[in-house]
N, C-alpha and C positions, 0 to 999 in steps of 0.2 A: 289710418295713418301711418306713416312709415317707422318702423321702429328705432330707438335711439342706435347709434352708430358712431364710431370715429375711425379714422385712418391714421397708422403710425407709417412713416417712413423708416424702413430699416434699411441700413447699407448690408451690402454682401458681397462676395466674390464676383457676381455678375453684375455690379451696378445697385441701385436703391430699388427695393420692392415697394409698393405700397399695399400696406397690411390691414386689413378692415378688421376691427374689433367691434363686435357687437355688444349692447348692453353693457357699455366702460364701466357706468356707476353702481352697477349690481355689485353688493357687499361680499366678497367671498368669505373674507374671517371675520365675521360679526364681531367677536371682541375686540380685535385690534384695528376695525374699521376699515381694511385694507381691502382696495376694489380689483375687480378685472382688469381695468387698465392700468391700475398701478402692478399687477402681477405682469401685465406684457412689457408696461416700460422698464420693471426690474430685469427681465430675462434679455432684453436688450443691452442694458446697462453691464449687466455680467457676462455676456454673451462670449467673448474671447476669452475669459477662464474656464466658463462653462464647457465650451464646446472642446476645449485643450483636454477636457477629461471625461466629456461624456459623450463626446463627437466622435464619429467613426465606429459606431457600436450599435448593436441591436439595442433597441430602447423600449422598454414597456410604459406605458403612461396610467397614471392613478387618475382617473376622471371622475368628475362631482358634478350630479345633477344641478344640485342648489350650492350651498354654501357648506365648508367643509365638517360642519355639525350633522351633513346630511348622509344619503348613502350614496356610494361610490362603487366602481367597478375597476377592474385591471383592463385595458384595451391593448392586445398585442397584435391583432393584425390591423391593417392599416384602415382605417376609417373610410366608409363610404364618401365619395368628394375628396379623397387626398390630393391635393397637388401634384402633375406629373414632375414637377422640380424637387420631389421631396425623396429622396431615395429609399429602397427596401432592400432589403437582404432575407434571405430564406435561412431559418434555423431550425435543428432538429430539437424537440421537446423530448422528455423523458419517456414519454409513451412512443416514440419512434415516430411519431408524425412530423411533417415538415411543413412549415407556414412561413410567410414573409412576414419580417418587421420593419418598423420605421428605423431610419438613421438621420441624425440630426448631423449635417453640414453647415449651418448656418442660421443666425440669429431670425432670420425670418420663418424657419422652419419653427422656431421653438415659439414665437408668436402665434402660429399658425395652431400649434399644441396648445397653447393657452385658449384662443379662441375656441377649441374643441371641449374647453371645459378641464382640461389637465391641471392639477396641482402639485403631483410629485411624478419627479421623472427616475426610472429605476433602470439605469444603463447593465447593459451585460458586461462581464470582466473579461470578454473576449473581442477581438475586432472586426471590423465586418469583413474583411478578407479572409478571416480564417475563424468563423464563430465556435468550432471545436475545440478549440486550444487557447484557454486564458492565457492573457499575458498578465494579469494582476492575482496575488493572494491577498483576499480579504478576509478579515477577521472582525466579527461583530461582539461586543462586548457589552451585554446585557443585563442591566443590575435586576434584581432580585427583590422582592419585599424585604425591608430591613436593610438595605445598602442604598447607599447614595451617590452623588457624583464623584466625591472625593474617593469613595472607595474604587469607583471605575479609572479615576487618573492614576492611582497608584499601581493597578493592575495594567494598564496600558503600558507603564514605565516597564514592567516586569514582562509584559509580552515582545515590548520592544528589544530587552536585552536577550531573550531566548531567540528572535530572529535573526539578530546581530550575531548571534552565535553558529546561526545556520549560514551566514553567508548573505543575509537579506538585509535589504535598507528599508526601513517602516516609515510611511508617512501618517500622520494622525489628522481626523477631522472629529466634529462633533456629528453625533445623528441628526441632530435638530429635536431629538428629544432628551431623554435620561442617559444615553449611552454615548459608546465611543466607535469608531470605526478606525480600524487599523489597515492599510493599502501596501503592499510590498511588490513594484514591479519584477515580473520575473518572465524569462526567455518562453516564448510561448511555444513549447514541445511536447506538453503535458496535457492530456485529454482531461475533463472534470472529474473523472473518478480520482485520478492520480493526485489532482491538485486538491481534491477534498481529503484525502489521505494524508496528504503534505500539514494540511491544517490541524488535522485531527493530532498528526504525531505533536506538531507545535504547543496545542492546548494541554493535551497529556503532560508535556514536560513541563508546562507552568504549573498544571495541577500537582504534578508530584514535589515541584518546590513550595507551592503556596495552598494545601488543601484546605486550609479555613478560608481561603480568600475567593477562590474559583472553583468552577465543577464544568465538567463537560457532560452531565447527566440529561441527557433529553426529557426525562420525566420532572415535572415541576413540584411533585412531591418528593422529590429526593435533594431538588437543589439547596435548600435550607438559605440561608442570608448570605449566600455567596453571589459572585458574580457570572454569569453564563456565559461562556465560549460558546457562541453558536456557531458551531463547524457548517452545518446544514445551510450556511448562507453561500457555501462554496458549492453547492451542489447544482448541477445545472438547470437552468430556467429559475434560479431562486435569486433574488438582488437585494439590495439594499437602494436608498436613496443616494443618488448619486452627490458630487460634490457639486453645492453651490444650488440644488434643487431646494425648492422650498416644501416644509411639511404640513400637513395638514392638521396642524393643531393651534390652539386658541391665538398664539402670539405671534402668528406668521414667521415662525423662527425657520431658519436655513441650516442645513447639513455645510457645515464650514470649515476647511483645511484650517490648519493650524501649524503653528512651529512649534517645536517641543520645548523650546524655551519659555512660550506664554502657557502652556499646558496648565502648570500647577495653579494659575491665578485666574484661570478662564471662567465664565459665567456664560454657559451655553443660551441663555435666554436673550442673551446682549444682539446676537446675530439674528436680524428679522431680515425682512424685504426690504423695510426701509432704512438699515446700517449697512446692509453689507456692501452695496456698492461705493459707499463712502471709503468704507475701510480697504476695500480694495484700489479705490482709488490713491488712497494714502499709503498703504504698506506694502501694495501688489499683492502677487498670489502666493502664499508659501508653498504650494505645489510645481510652482514653476520648474520645468526639467524634471519632472518627475522620471519619465520615462525615458532620461538620457542614457542610463545604463540599467540593466535587467538583470537579475541575480539566477542563480540555477537552484533548483529544486531537489537537487542530488542528495544534500545532506540530510534533510528534513526526509525525503523517502528512506533513506539508509534507516532514521529513528523510527520510520513506521515499521521497517521489517524487522527490526530490533524488537519492536513491541510485538509485534506478531509472532515470534521467536518466543517470547515470554510469557504466550497465552492472552494477549489483549486483542481482541479482535476488533471485527467492524463494530460501527454504532451505528444507533437506528435512523433509518431514511426519514423523510417529510412523510406525512401519513397519505397524501396523495401521489407518490411514487409506486410504481410497480414494485413488488419485492424483490430486492436486490441479492445477488449471490454473497454468502456469508454474512448477510445481515442477521442481527438478532431479534426473537420475537418482539413484534410490537404490541405489546402488551404491557401496561401500567404494572409496576411491582406490586401495589395492593390488590389489583384486579388478580396477578397471578397466584397470590399468597390464598385469595379467595376460592381459586380453581382448585389448589392444591388441598383446600383443607374438605 
């Protein structure tokens, strides 16, 4: 007996592609009852805005064997059977190895990725034509236990002011979970290490101004009830869910671009696979034209040098990275105290 399947006619730059979706009635989000077909249809509906922000970039796929409550894995190399019309680009990972990654250029590519059980799309902050030099500065505001979304909103406004003082224009989106992401377009002339330094400089400046509200501490035991400014999301091969990407959370929420005017009253749980297409149709894309002008990192890098001169060194890299020059020891403070005793 043939397996259940359907076909979507997906418009694209070279005409309509007929895209097969197997098991269309399979429920991906059990709590919300959202199916695989709904996911594919969602991606087609939001494709123009989705591709404007995530297209032409290396993209990592977070794929699930079953529904979002089950096991998943990151797919970075093109899976076996990738259509020849889907573009790839070689990227270099922190280990120094170079491998191809997928690039999404049209809606049909997104449907094919959904067919491969992709739920969350993680684009790089650099373009396919120059993968080593990001054109986006990204800051992840991560709420800690004892904080809530209202605290994240307050910190987002503070970070916007810091970036503005450094000459950068920040946009904001929901993470699809409990946090917020800030994105500032930058001239693609600095490598990942320099961009990470710029993020650290901005984070430290906000930490100085609001020490009771935010922290740059990598170690959870030191964060307290503060918003963590996750500077390591700026490191090479570290990505967040892209704009308009679904999230693997019970409500089928979507990481959704916002205007700054609506931020204070926003309910992040209201942005889902079933509601975001209509929001786009009614209001348009708040990030339209985001990359029409790009800012310089020079002021933030001057802040970084200022902090170095004051004795503030680099911060801890992700644990799966090779040891980096100038990086402090990767030892949790409590463990370090025990080793000294």
